[in-house]
N, C-alpha and C positions, 0 to 999 in steps of 0.2 A: 120479418124471424119468429116475431112472437106468434103470428098466425100458424107459422110452418112447427110451431111446438104445440100448438092446442090442437093441430091436425096428427101430432103425434103421440099425445098422451093416452089416448084409447086403443090403439093397436098395441101401445107398451105393454099397457097394463093389463090387456088378455095375454102378451105374449109371457109375462111376469108370472100370471094365474097360471097359465099352460106349464109355463116350468114349476111351478110349486105344486100342482097336480101331478105332472109326470115323476117329481122327485120322490112324492107322497107314493105312488102305486110302484115305482121300482122299489123305493126302500121296504114297504109291506112284501111284495114279492121276493125281494130279498132274506127278508124275516122266515118268509117261510120255506124257502130253499135251507136257509140255515136248518131251521127246527126238523126240516127229513133228514138231513145229515146227523142230525145228533139224534132223533129216534132211531135211523138205522145204525149208527155206531152203538148205542144204548142195547139195542136188539141184539145184536151180534156179539156183544158182552154175556149178554143173558144166555146168550147158545154155548158159550165156553164155560161158562160157569152150573150150567143145568146140571150136571152130575150127580151135586148134594141134592138139590132139589129134585131130581127125580127117583133116590132110592130112600128117601125119606116115606114111610109108610104113612105115618100117621096124619089124620087129617087136619088137625089142629096147628100142628106143625109146619105141616104146608103152607096152609093158610097164612101162618105168621110169616114164614118165610116171603110170602106172596107180599104181603104188608110191608115186609121190610125191604122187596124190590120195589113198593109203590114209593115208598117216603126217600130211597135213594135216587133217587130219579130228579136231574138235573132241570129236565121240563116235569112242569105238573104232570100228573100220573094220576089219573081219576080211576079207573080202576083195572086191576090185572086178573086175568082168567086162564087156568090151566086145563088142556083138552087133549083127551086122545086123538089119533089119528081117525078113531071111528067115530068121533064127534060127540062121546062120553065128557061131562064136564068134572073134575077133579075136582078142581078149588077155584073159588073165584073171591073178590074182595071188593063189595061195594060195586055189583054188576048192574049197571041200570036195566031195569026192562025193556026197554026197547030192543037192549042186545042180548038177552036173555036166547032170543030163539033165530039168535044170527047164524045161519049155518054156511060156512064158506064153501066153496068147492073144493071135496077133499079126494086125495089126501092133498094137504098141505106141506108143498117139497121145497118152497122158495119162501122170501120174505117178502110180503107185500103191505102197503101201504094206502088207506084211501081215507078222504074225508068226510066225515057223518057231521052233519049239522054243528060247524065250527068246532071239531074236534077230529083228532088223528086217530086212526083205527089201524093199529098195526098186525099183522100174522108172522109169527117167528116160529119157524118150526125147530124142534127140539128131538135129540136121539139120544138112547140111555142103551149102551152096550152091556153086553152080559160078563157076567165074571168070568175069569179066564182060571182056571186050576193048575195049567202049564204053563202060565208064562202069556199068554197069547191072547188075544180079545178077537173075539168070536162075533160074526156079523150079527146085529140087531133082530132082534126079533121082530116080526110085524106087528104084535102087539107090544112091542116096547118104544114106540113112535109118538111124537107128542107135538102140541106147538101151542103158543100162548097167545093171548090175545089182550092186546093192551090198548086200553086206551086214554089219549094224551088230551091234556084242555089247556092249550097253551095261553096264558097270559096277553091280551092284547094292552100294551101300554101307548096309550094315543102321543103321550108328549115324548115318547122315543122317534117316532116319525114326522111330528108336528115339528120338533126343533129343524131339522134341515130345511123342511116346508118356510118354516119361519125365516130362516136365515136367507134361503133364495129371495122370499118376500122382500127381505129388510134388504137386501143386494141391489135388486128391481128397485127400489123406493129411491135408496141412495144415488144409485145410478140415473136416477128421472130427476133428481133434485142437482146433481151437478151439471145434467145437459141442461136443465132449466137455467142453472147460474151462470154457465158458460153461456149458452144463449143469450141472458139477458145483457151478460156484459159486450157480445157481439152487436147486439141491439143499441147498447149505449155508447159504444164506441162508433158504432155505425152514423148515430145522430149527433155525435160529436164532430166525427170527419165531414157529415152532409153540414152541419152547422158554419165550422170552417171555410169549407167551399164556399158555403153563401155569402160567408164573410168578406171573401176575396173577388168574389164575384162583384160582389158591391162596391168595395176599394177599386176595380177596374172601371166599373160603371162611372164612378167619381172622378177616375181620371189619375187618382195615388199610381206611385210608380212602384212600391214596395210591395207588391200583389204578387208575388211568387209563394208557393207551396212548397216549402221545405219541410214541411213535416212529414213524418211517414204515416199513411193513410192503408185501411184498408184495401185488400188485392182488390175488391170488385169496384174501387175506388180511382185504383191508378190512372186509366185512362183518362178518366176526367181531372185528376192530378194534371197531367201531362197537357192535356188542349187546354186549361188555366194557365200552367206555366208559359206554353209557346203562345198564349195569348199575351202575358204580362211583358214578355220577351219582346214581340212585335210592337207591344203601346210604347215600350222603354225605347226601343229605337224609334219609334218616329216623335215619343217628343224628343231626343236628341236631336234628329232631324230638325226638328221646330227649333229647340234650344238655339242648334248652330244656326239656321236661317236669321234669327232672332240677332245673336250676338253678330253676324255678319252687317246686318241692316245696323245695329247701334254702332257696330266700328264705322260703317259708312257714313251714318249721321255724325258720329264723332270726327270721322276727317276731314265733313263738308264745313262741321263747326270750327274746327281748328284750321282749316285753310283759311275760311272766313277771318279768324279772329289774327291769322298771319297778314294777309291780304289788309287787315285793318292795322295791323302793325306795322307794316311796309307802308303803307299809305300814310301813316302814322310819322314813322322814322324819314319816309321820305320826305313830306313836308318841314320837318322839322331841320332835313339835311339840306333843304332846300331854304329853309329861314336862317339857318347859321349860315350858309354860304354865302345867303345876301348880306348876312352881318359882317363875314367875313372878308367879303370883296368893298364892302364897303369901308369898313377900316382899312385894307390894301390900297384903296384910292386914297385914304385918309393919309396915309403913311407915305405914299409915292408923294402926295402933294406938300407933306413936310419935308421928303424928301429935297424935292423941285425949291422949295424955299431956300433948304442947306446947300444946296448946287456950290453957290459959289465960293460957301467957307469949306469946302471939300476938294482935295486934290481930284484928278482924273481919277486915278486908281482908286481911289476911296469909292467917289460916286458912284464907280462902273462896280465895285463891289457888293456897295448898299443896295443899288439896284437889282443885280444880278441875284442876291437875296430874297428881294421882294419879290421877285418874277418866280423864282423857284417854289416861296413858301405859298404863293398864289395858285401854281400849278398845284401843290401836294394838297392843299386845302379844296380845290375843285376834281381832284382824282380821288380822295378819301380810301377808305376799302378798295373801290373798285380797280385800282391801279393792276397790272394785269403782271403776274412774274417771270420772270425769264430765267436760263441757266446761264451762271456767272461761275465762271473759273476764278477761286477766290485768289491765288497766287498772283493771276495776270490781272487781276482787278487792282491789287493791293499796289504793284508795280506801277500801274498807270495813273494811280490818284497822288500815290505818294510823292511826286514831283509837284503838284498841287499844293500840298498841306507843307512842303519844304519851302517854297516860296512866301506862302503866307508869313513863316516863322521867321525868315530870312530878315524880312523888313523889320523885324524888331529885336532881332540880336540874339534869337533865341535856336538852341540846338537841339535838332530830331533825333529820336533814338526809337529806330523800330524792331519788335521783337515780334517772329509768328510762331505760333504754336506748330510743334511738329505735325499736327493733323491738318495742317493747312493744303500740303504736299496733296497735288490731285485731287483735290476736292472740288466738286463742281455742287453750287447751292442754287436753289431758286428763290429770288426775293424780286421785289418791283427794283429795277434799275435805276431809276430817279430816286428814291427814297434812300438807296443804300450808298450812290454816288454823292448825295446832297449830304448824309451824315457823317461820312470819314472827314471831311474839309471842317464841317461846321463843329465838331469836336475838339479838332485842333485850334479851331478858332477861339472856342470856348475855352480851352484850358490856359490858353497865351491870354488870357483876363487877368489872371493872377498876378498880383505885383510882385516885382522883384524877379518873377521867372526870367529862368537863363537857360532851362535844361527841360524837353519834354519827351516822353518817353512814351510813344504808340504801341499796344499789346493788341494784336488782332490773333482769336484763337478759336477753334473748334472744339466744343468741350462734350464729352457725354455724362449728362446727369441721370438722375433718378426718374426726373419726368421726359427725359427727350434729349435729342441732339439739338446745343443751342450753338450761336454764334455770339462768341463774346468779344466786346471791344472795348478798351479802356485808355483813358488818356493823362498820367501822371504826370504832374509840375511841380516843381521846387519854387520858392518863394514864401510870400505871405499868406497865401488862398485867396479864395475865392470870398467874395463881399457876400455878405447876408442876402441883400436882396435879390443877388443873382441866384443863391442857395434857393430862397424862397420861389424864387420864379419856375426853375427847376421841378420842384417838387407837387409845382401845381398843373393843370391841365389848360389852362384858358390863354391862347394865342391874342385874342383880341385886343387885351388891355397892352400889348406891348408897344412900344416905339419902335421907329421905322431902325433905330442903332442898334435895337435886340434882337433882329433879325434871327442870328444864329440860335439864340434861346428859343423862338418859336419855330425854326426847321427843326430842331432837335424834338420839340415837344409833339409837333406834328408826324413826325417818322414815328416817332414811340407809339403814338393813337396808332398811326396804319398799319405798322408791323408786327402791335400787339404785345409791346418789348416792354422790358422791367430796366428802371432806369435808378443808380445808386448814386448819391453825392456824399463826398465824402471831404471834409477841409478842416484843417489845423492852424491856428495863426501861425506861422514862422515857421510851419513844414510843409505848406504845399497843399496841393489836394488833387483827387481823383476822382473821375467821372465815369461810371462803367453801365453798361449798355447790353443787355442779355435777350439776344433774339432768337426766339423758336425756329428751327428748320424741320421743318413738314416733310421737306425731300429732301435727302444729299446723295449725291451718286460720286463714285471714286472712280476719277479718271486714270488711266495708265499713262505712266511716266518712266522716262530711263531713269534706272538708279545709280550712281556713281560707285566705286568700291572702296575707294579712301580718300578722305580731304585733312588738309592740315591747316587747322584754324589757332590764330593766335590774338589773344584778346587781354589786355593789362589788366581789367577790371575782373575781378575773381567770380562777382556775382553775375556779372553778362557773360565771363566765360560758359557758367553749369547752363544759362536760356540758350545760349547760343549753340552749344553743344546739342542741347535735346533737340531743338528745330534744327540742326543739320543734319540730326540721325534720319528725319524723313527721308532726305534725297541722298543717302549715303549709307553703306554697309558699316564703316567705321569710319568716326573722326577723331583723329588726334590731336586734342587740343593743349594750349599752353601759353601760360603767362608772362614767363620770363624769357629772353632774349635767349641767353646761353642754354637752356630747353630747347628754345626756338632751333638754335645752331644743331642741338643733336638730334633732335628729331628729323630734322629735313635731310639728315646725311644716311638715316636709317632705310629709306625707300623713298624712288618716285613717286609720289603721289600725283592722283588724277588733277586735284583741285589744291591751290594753297590759297588762303583767305586771310587778309590780315588786316586788323584793325589796330592802325597805327597809333602810340600812345604820344605822349607829349614829347615835341622834340629832344633827342638825347642819342650821344653816341652814334650819329648820321653817318659816320663811315662804316662802321661796321654791319648797320641798316643797308648801306647801298651796295656793300659787297654781299649779304645775305641775298637782297632781292634780287638782284641780278642773276647769280646763280640759280633762283629759285624759278627764274624766270626763264630759264634755258632749260628746265628739266621739269616742268610745268605750268598750268595754266592759274596765272597769279592774279588776284583780286586785291587791291588795296584800296582801305578807306581812313579819310581823315576828317578828324572836326573840322568844323568851316575856321576857327581859330587859327589851326595848324595849318591849313592847307598853301598856302604858299611858302611854307618853309621844308614842307615834304616835296614837294612839287619841285624845287628847285634842288634838295639835293639827293633826289632819288632819280635814276633812270628808266623806272617803270611808271606806268599811269596810277594816279591816285585819283580816289573817286570822292565826290563829297555827299552826292546823292545817296540815301540809306540805303545799307545793303537789304535787299528782299531774294526773297526763293525761286523768285521767277528768275533770275539772274542766271543761276546754277542750271535751273532746270534746260533753259534756252543754250547753254554752251554742251548740256550734257546729252540733246538730242542731235548735235553733230560729233560727237566723240565718241568712241570707244572706249571704257574703262577697261584696265587690266585685270586680271584675276590677282589674289592674294598669293606669293609663292607655297608651295606645299611644302611642310616640313616632317620627315619620319624621324624619329627619335627611339632608338633600339637601348633598351635598358632591363636589366633583371630586377632591380631594386624599385618595388612599389614606393616607395617615398620620394625617391628621387623622380619616378615620373610625374606623381600627384604635385610637387615642387614644380616641375616643369608647365604643366597643367596653368598652375595659378600665375606663372612669370608669364606666359603665351598669352593669357585670355586678353589682355588690353593689347597686343603688338599686331601688327598688320599680316599676319601668318596664319595659314589653314595648317593645322597638328593633329598629325597619326602618332600613335605610341604603341608599340609592339614592347612583347617581354623575352624573345628567343630569335637567334637568327634565321630558325626556318620560317620562323613568322615571316620576319624581314624578306627575306626572298620570296615567300608567295605572294606577299601583297606587292613587290616591286614588279613580277612577273603580269599580276593584272593590273595595278596603275603605276601612274608615271609620277614620281617625286623631284622637285626640284633642289632640295638639299637635306643628306642624309646626316643627321648625329650618330655615331655606334659606337655601343661600348665595347672594348678589347674583351673584358672578360665575363663571357656568355655562359649559360649553364649547358647548351648542346654543341655551339661551334665557336668556335673563337674569331673575336671581330676582325683579325684579319685575311681570316680563309673566308667569311662573308665579303668584305670588300673586293677581294679578288675575282668571285664568282658574281658579284655584281658588273664589274667593269664588262664581264663578257655578256652581258644582256644588252639587248638591242636598246637605246634610246639612254644608256646612262656610261658611256664610255668618257664622257666629259662633265656630268653630274657632279658637285661637291662633295665628297664624302669627308665627314670631320672624325678624327679619332676623340673618343670619350674615356677618359682614363686620369686616374687619381696620381698618376706619376709618369715620365716617359724620360729614359736614359738616352745615349746617343746611339747605342747598336738599336734600343727598341724605336726610336726616330726614323733609323735607317730601315727598318722591318716595315713600320708603316709606310714609309713613302715606296718602297716596292712593291708593296700590295696593292698602291693606288689612290691612298689617300691623301689630302689635299691641306689640310692643317690640324692642329691639334687643341682641345678644349677640357681643361681641365677640371675636376669634380671637386666641390660642387658645385653646380651653375649659378652663380651671383650673378647680382643685376648688373656688375661691371663685365663680368663675362658674357653676359646677355650679349651686348652690342657687337661681340665680335661675330655671334652665331646672325644676328639680323643682318651682319653688314654682307653677309656671305648669300644670307637669303635675296639680299638689295640686288649684288652683284649677279646672282644667277650664270656664272660662269666660273670655269677650273681656274686652276693656280697650285704651283707647285710649293711646297713647304722650303724648297731653297730661295 
């Protein structure tokens, strides 16, 4: 770029000089042209004003006038001379000798201008007209024609034409400096850009990844910039590939190391397990030897129970966490093992109560069967250790928790509670220090470890104890089962009634619970239930119970349960079967698969009072009835044409159609010839009763519908057949 400037400087100076010279010459000739014009204009003025000059005959005055003309000229006038056309000089002012002999071509008729030695010589013809006596100018005479010789000496002011020359020269010089500055900046930027590119190339050579050129460069360097960026991208891609390969290799190495560590840990765990199993087997053999030594002091059943416990414990310890899980239907599992649990407690005179959660019905869990089968009887066995225990409650529930689904098993007993040693042993995880008669504790600890369960023990002196185990359920499957429609339940214990209602709600759509014999009598007549489950209280009012159970057995499937202490009395007093085995949900499920449940009767209430309808909905909410409500007769007729209702409670005073007219139209519909239609009114005189009867109504229900009157409606729902008012 600098060399280019050096090569350009001389031609530029020559061009500037030529421009300055051309400017000076142009200005010089322009000035000459302006002077010629001024001289011509001045000469023309003299021709117009020549009358006074030519009429003057005095030589001195004529010369004075010529001097006046000389000094009045804007252009320096050196000499002025007046000639006749014949060439005779009349007057002159400072006529140079060189011009005294000048003789122009005569006659001088036109203005002429010529340059003589840096001076301008102008010839201007003049004419004097003869005086007119009659007011008319006459043609000039030949001797009356003159001409002026004017010698101008223009002053040449060099500063005048040198100024534009200087300006042109200065402009050229400034332009030269600007070009030089621009070229210097361009050269400096080019040097900077080249240094940047060199630096980036050096970074690429060293393998750096941030070698992209993001700065703005000169247009000439853009291809090189693009090439460097492409090279940087390629190098970054290669680096990423290399990094990925290195990362993969590191991951592979880490996996190999992890596998090696896992193998080592598994090997150590296996060695530890083998050692533990060896010690456990040795301990079991010692326990079996102790049991053999004590065999003569034990009954056959006690010896068999202790031997079975030791063998179960040995099998659990051998299997450990490797025991395979199998699908187990929870309700069937409980029904199978509850008999074993009851037999254990019968020997000690302890009453067994079983409570199953609503989530147990149709629930299939996947757990090691040996562990689960061993845990349930051993928990019952452990609970019976409490001194003074007379009643034991076993609860089995499937519960949803924040951490997941768990199977909760708990044994609650009355009496004095567990001993401190038993609580201490349960809170430890060591089974090797336990004696042969503590196999139930050892089995629970082994099952807890195998199933990764949580165990809690609570015991208060004089208030009994509770042992609870929570088992996580990684796999839970819902198994479909037939659901009953309505069950009637009796339980004299209010707390147990609530628990059993919740439990039975899993297998029935509606559970009617009661804890009083009078309430049971009332509810038993309201509807023919699918199942009736009675947990008989202490024997009392045996005749009433005998009559009620006989009637219930004739209408529904009846299940009766009694405590062991009262079983003989109840079996002697009642004509139905009374069971001692604790009630379990599997019993209802098995019955439900063999029978088809009846649906709830469908009741339609027609009333234009929203308060009455809201109150009826509240009353019917807990009753075995499907309820529909409308507020006018037209809607009632429309619904009855599309659906079938078992009972219709019909208001008499409706806003659109009178109730009796609605009843007449209903009797004309197919399927409603014998459906019970009940008049719903606040009053009914004898003639009104006759009108209702004539319209086809079956009974009268007086407003408001109180709980006592509700039984009248439910009776019609239970019967499901027509009857007359009479």
